[in-house]
C-alpha positions as CSV (number, residue, x, y, z in Angstrom):
1,M,0.0,0.0,0.0
2,N,1.3,3.5,-0.9
3,L,0.0,6.8,0.2
4,D,-2.0,7.3,-3.0
5,Q,-4.2,4.4,-2.0
6,I,-5.2,5.9,1.3
7,T,-8.4,7.9,0.8
8,D,-10.1,7.9,4.2
9,A,-7.4,9.2,6.5
10,P,-7.9,12.6,8.2
11,D,-5.4,15.3,7.4
12,I,-3.6,14.9,10.7
13,L,-3.0,11.2,10.0
14,M,-1.9,11.7,6.4
15,E,0.7,14.3,7.5
16,F,2.1,11.7,9.9
17,L,2.2,9.0,7.2
18,E,3.8,11.4,4.7
19,Y,6.5,12.3,7.3
20,H,7.4,8.6,7.8
21,S,7.3,7.9,4.0
22,T,9.3,10.9,2.8
23,V,11.4,12.3,5.7
24,R,12.1,9.0,7.6
25,G,12.2,7.0,4.4
26,H,10.2,4.1,5.8
27,S,8.9,1.4,3.5
28,D,5.3,1.2,2.2
29,Q,4.8,-1.8,4.5
30,T,5.8,0.2,7.6
31,V,3.6,3.1,6.6
32,A,0.7,0.8,6.0
33,A,1.1,-0.7,9.4
34,Y,1.0,2.7,11.0
35,Y,-2.1,3.6,9.0
36,L,-3.9,0.4,10.0
37,D,-3.0,0.6,13.7
38,L,-4.2,4.3,14.0
39,K,-7.3,3.7,11.9
40,I,-8.3,1.0,14.3
41,L,-7.6,3.3,17.2
42,F,-9.8,6.0,15.9
43,R,-12.6,3.6,15.0
44,Y,-12.4,2.0,18.4
45,L,-12.6,5.3,20.2
46,K,-15.5,6.6,18.2
47,R,-17.4,3.4,19.0
48,R,-16.4,3.4,22.6
49,R,-17.5,7.0,23.0
50,K,-20.8,6.2,21.2
51,L,-20.1,8.7,18.4
52,V,-21.4,6.3,15.8
53,D,-24.5,4.2,15.4
54,P,-23.9,0.9,17.2
55,K,-25.2,-0.9,14.2
56,T,-22.5,0.5,12.0
57,P,-20.0,-2.2,11.0
58,F,-16.6,-1.5,12.5
59,S,-14.9,-1.5,9.1
60,E,-17.3,1.2,7.9
61,I,-16.8,3.7,10.8
62,D,-15.7,7.0,9.2
63,I,-12.5,8.5,10.6
64,S,-12.1,11.4,8.2
65,D,-13.5,13.8,10.8
66,I,-10.8,13.1,13.4
67,D,-9.0,16.4,14.2
68,L,-6.6,17.8,16.7
69,D,-9.2,18.4,19.4
70,F,-10.2,14.7,19.2
71,I,-6.5,13.7,19.6
72,K,-6.1,16.0,22.6
73,S,-9.1,14.3,24.3
74,I,-7.6,10.8,24.2
75,K,-6.9,9.5,27.7
76,I,-4.3,7.0,28.7
77,E,-6.8,4.5,30.1
78,E,-8.4,4.4,26.6
79,L,-5.0,3.6,25.1
80,Y,-4.5,0.8,27.5
81,R,-7.8,-0.7,26.6
82,Y,-7.0,-0.3,22.9
83,Q,-3.8,-2.2,23.3
84,S,-5.6,-5.5,23.5
85,F,-8.6,-4.6,21.4
86,S,-9.2,-6.4,18.1
87,P,-12.0,-5.8,15.6
88,E,-12.5,-9.6,15.5
89,M,-13.3,-9.5,19.3
90,I,-16.6,-7.8,18.5
91,Q,-18.0,-11.1,17.2
92,S,-15.7,-13.7,18.7
93,S,-13.4,-14.4,21.7
94,S,-10.2,-14.1,19.7
95,S,-7.4,-12.1,21.3
96,L,-4.5,-10.1,20.0
97,S,-1.1,-11.5,20.2
98,A,1.6,-10.0,22.3
99,A,3.6,-9.0,19.2
100,S,0.6,-7.3,17.7
101,R,-0.1,-5.4,21.0
102,C,3.5,-4.2,21.1
103,R,3.5,-3.1,17.4
104,R,0.2,-1.3,17.9
105,T,1.5,0.5,21.0
106,S,4.6,1.5,19.1
107,S,2.5,3.0,16.4
108,V,0.5,5.1,18.8
109,K,3.6,6.3,20.6
110,S,5.2,7.3,17.4
111,F,2.1,9.3,16.3
112,F,1.9,11.2,19.6
113,K,5.6,11.9,19.6
114,Y,5.4,13.3,16.1
115,L,2.6,15.6,17.1
116,T,4.4,16.7,20.2
117,V,8.1,16.9,19.2
118,K,8.0,17.5,15.4
119,R,4.8,19.5,14.9
120,H,4.5,21.0,18.4
121,L,0.7,20.6,18.2
122,L,0.5,19.0,21.7
123,D,1.7,20.5,24.9
124,Y,1.9,17.1,26.5
125,D,2.4,13.6,25.2
126,V,0.0,11.2,26.9
127,C,2.0,8.3,25.6
128,Q,5.0,9.2,27.9
129,E,3.2,7.3,30.6
130,L,2.0,4.4,28.3
131,D,3.9,1.2,29.1
132,M,4.7,-1.3,26.4
133,P,2.8,-4.6,26.8
134,K,4.9,-7.3,28.3
135,R,6.2,-9.7,25.6
136,Q,7.4,-13.1,26.5
137,A,11.1,-13.4,25.5
138,S,11.9,-16.2,23.2
139,L,15.1,-17.2,21.5
140,P,14.9,-16.9,17.7
141,R,15.2,-20.1,15.7
142,Y,18.5,-20.6,14.1
143,L,20.7,-23.2,12.3
144,E,23.6,-24.9,14.0
145,E,26.9,-24.8,12.2
146,S,26.6,-28.4,11.0
147,E,23.1,-27.5,9.5
148,C,24.6,-24.5,7.8
149,E,27.2,-26.7,6.2
150,A,24.5,-29.1,5.0
151,L,22.5,-26.2,3.6
152,L,25.5,-24.9,1.7
153,K,26.3,-28.3,0.3
154,A,22.7,-28.7,-1.0
155,C,23.3,-26.1,-3.7
156,D,23.0,-27.8,-7.1
157,G,21.6,-27.3,-10.5
158,P,22.2,-24.5,-13.1
159,F,22.0,-21.7,-10.4
160,A,24.2,-23.6,-7.8
161,I,26.9,-21.0,-7.7
162,R,24.4,-18.1,-7.4
163,D,22.4,-19.9,-4.7
164,Y,25.6,-20.7,-2.8
165,C,26.7,-17.1,-2.9
166,I,23.2,-15.9,-1.7
167,L,23.2,-18.4,1.2
168,M,26.8,-17.5,2.1
169,I,26.0,-13.8,2.4
170,L,22.9,-14.4,4.4
171,L,24.6,-16.8,6.8
172,S,27.9,-15.0,7.2
173,C,26.8,-11.3,6.9
174,G,23.4,-11.4,8.5
175,L,21.6,-9.3,5.8
176,R,17.9,-8.9,5.7
177,V,16.6,-10.6,2.5
178,S,15.3,-7.2,1.3
179,E,18.8,-5.9,1.6
180,L,20.3,-8.8,-0.2
181,V,18.0,-8.6,-3.2
182,S,18.7,-4.8,-3.4
183,L,22.5,-5.3,-3.7
184,N,24.1,-4.0,-6.9
185,T,27.5,-5.0,-8.3
186,T,28.7,-1.5,-7.3
187,D,28.0,-2.4,-3.7
188,I,30.8,-5.0,-3.6
189,Y,34.2,-4.0,-2.3
190,E,37.4,-5.9,-1.5
191,D,36.3,-7.0,2.0
192,H,32.9,-5.4,2.6
193,L,29.4,-4.7,1.2
194,R,27.6,-1.4,1.0
195,V,24.1,-2.1,2.3
196,I,21.0,0.1,2.3
197,G,18.9,-1.0,5.2
198,K,15.6,0.1,6.8
199,G,14.9,3.8,6.5
200,N,17.4,4.0,3.7
201,K,20.2,3.9,6.2
202,E,23.5,3.0,4.7
203,R,26.0,0.8,6.5
204,V,29.2,-1.2,5.8
205,V,29.1,-5.0,6.4
206,F,32.5,-6.8,6.3
207,F,32.9,-10.4,5.1
208,A,35.6,-13.0,5.5
209,D,37.6,-14.9,2.9
210,G,35.0,-17.7,2.3
211,C,32.3,-15.1,1.5
212,R,34.7,-13.3,-0.8
213,E,35.4,-16.5,-2.7
214,A,31.7,-17.2,-3.1
215,I,31.1,-13.7,-4.5
216,D,34.1,-14.0,-6.9
217,D,32.9,-17.3,-8.2
218,Y,29.4,-16.0,-8.8
219,L,30.6,-12.8,-10.5
220,M,32.6,-15.0,-13.0
221,V,29.3,-16.7,-14.1
222,R,26.9,-13.8,-13.7
223,N,25.5,-12.9,-17.1
224,P,23.9,-9.4,-17.3
225,E,23.5,-9.4,-21.1
226,K,19.7,-10.1,-21.1
227,L,18.9,-7.8,-18.1
228,P,16.6,-4.9,-18.7
229,P,18.2,-1.4,-18.3
230,D,16.8,-0.9,-14.8
231,D,18.3,-4.2,-13.6
232,Q,21.7,-3.9,-15.2
233,K,23.5,-3.4,-11.9
234,A,21.6,-6.0,-9.9
235,L,24.0,-8.4,-8.2
236,F,21.7,-11.4,-8.1
237,I,19.8,-12.3,-11.3
238,S,16.7,-14.5,-11.4
239,R,16.0,-17.3,-13.9
240,E,13.7,-14.7,-15.7
241,N,16.7,-12.5,-16.2
242,R,15.6,-9.8,-13.8
243,R,16.8,-8.7,-10.3
244,I,15.9,-11.5,-8.0
245,N,13.1,-10.8,-5.6
246,V,12.3,-11.8,-2.0
247,R,9.9,-14.5,-3.0
248,S,12.4,-16.2,-5.3
249,V,15.0,-16.3,-2.5
250,Q,12.4,-17.9,-0.1
251,M,11.5,-20.5,-2.7
252,M,15.2,-21.3,-3.3
253,L,15.8,-21.6,0.4
254,D,12.8,-23.9,0.9
255,K,14.2,-26.2,-1.8
256,K,17.7,-26.2,-0.4
257,L,16.4,-26.9,3.2
258,K,14.6,-30.0,2.0
259,L,17.6,-31.2,0.1
260,A,19.7,-30.7,3.2
261,G,17.2,-32.8,5.2
262,L,16.0,-29.8,7.2
263,D,12.4,-28.7,8.0
264,A,11.6,-25.9,5.5
265,S,8.5,-24.9,7.6
266,R,10.8,-23.9,10.5
267,Y,13.2,-21.6,8.6
268,S,12.9,-18.5,6.5
269,P,15.5,-16.1,5.0
270,H,15.1,-14.1,8.2
271,K,16.1,-17.1,10.3
272,L,19.4,-17.2,8.4
273,R,19.9,-13.6,9.7
274,H,19.3,-14.9,13.2
275,T,21.7,-17.7,12.5
276,A,24.5,-15.3,11.5
277,A,23.9,-13.2,14.6
278,T,23.9,-16.2,16.9
279,L,27.0,-17.7,15.4
280,M,28.8,-14.4,15.8
281,L,27.7,-14.1,19.4
282,K,28.7,-17.6,20.2
283,N,32.2,-16.9,18.8
284,G,32.8,-13.9,21.0
285,V,31.6,-10.9,19.0
286,D,30.7,-8.0,21.2
287,T,27.0,-7.2,21.2
288,R,27.7,-3.6,20.2
289,A,29.6,-4.7,17.2
290,L,26.7,-6.9,16.2
291,Q,24.4,-3.8,16.3
292,E,26.3,-2.3,13.4
293,V,26.6,-5.6,11.5
294,L,22.8,-6.1,11.6
295,G,22.0,-2.4,11.1
296,H,20.0,-2.1,14.4
297,S,19.9,1.2,16.3
298,N,19.7,-1.1,19.3
299,L,19.4,-4.8,19.9
300,N,16.9,-4.3,22.7
301,T,14.9,-1.3,24.0
302,T,17.4,-0.5,26.8
303,Q,20.7,-0.7,25.0
304,I,22.3,2.5,23.8
305,Y,23.6,2.4,20.2
306,T,27.4,2.5,20.1
307,H,29.5,3.2,17.0
308,L,32.5,1.0,16.6
309,D,35.5,1.3,14.4
310,N,36.0,-0.8,11.3
311,A,38.6,-3.0,13.0
312,A,35.9,-4.3,15.3
313,L,33.5,-4.9,12.5
314,R,36.1,-6.9,10.5
315,E,36.6,-9.0,13.6
316,A,32.8,-9.6,13.7
317,A,32.8,-10.9,10.1
318,K,35.8,-13.2,10.8
319,A,34.3,-14.6,14.0
320,N,31.4,-16.2,12.0
321,P,32.7,-19.7,11.1
322,I,30.5,-20.0,8.0
323,G,32.4,-17.2,6.2
324,R,35.9,-18.5,6.8
325,G,36.1,-20.6,3.6
326,S,36.0,-24.2,5.0
327,H,32.7,-24.9,3.2
328,K,33.9,-24.4,-0.3
329,Q,31.3,-25.8,-2.8
330,S,32.5,-28.8,-4.7
331,T,32.7,-28.6,-8.5
332,D,32.7,-32.3,-9.0
């Protein structure tokens, strides 16, 4: 969803969405999540305050009349009730997941902060007192080193060298899959990648010798001759001779997981990012170095972002055993 598709948002909400889209450079998916969360909030409040006919379907409650006075009238107890509200709850006993409650609260906090700090339309941010819902901590699923080796050895077929390179970068550098498919040949340097992450933030991700070998091997067979003009610089090329997309990487990974004897339903490209992070931490990488490798402003809500020098980031790349070159693909 892009901003042009949003037709029912009040001006105050549209300005907030435009700020995140243009100034903050957030993706359409992120902007759409903000829009949905805040639309549900306004509909919930209008129904709770009996400002609409109770027979009006929730999905048809008009929010175009929401203005600054309405925003100023929102009380913290209403926001706490909204945290766990779901439109489906109106007709069923379904409940909202902890992750959804956290995301929804984050959207509301961001909206009020924008109105208070950026627009100076509010004298007081009611969300300063709004606690985030407690979310049960759980360790992300990841592959053990032996499973990584099996996955890399499962690369076969006409795109084996490309697929091996993709998996090597995901497993050793910890890129998001969206970052990987966006890579251009001009983003490859002697010992690092130039990566454009969330919010169009640029970072440097270093790699070790094994990853360098995989990239060099792939560049030798990469054939850009049939690529359309817009995709000429794309690093990874699909079988349709275009820039590879996220879905294609997912399908490739599913196939390789099955060939490696691993459960494809348990792992996604993002789980390979978790794997890279876990292997680095297990091999002694400082958490603050990992923040830069992964492109996080922080790894948890309490940790202060710390900038490290390139030497520490190189050590982070070398500490991941998958990138050291011991898993070279067989050409037999």
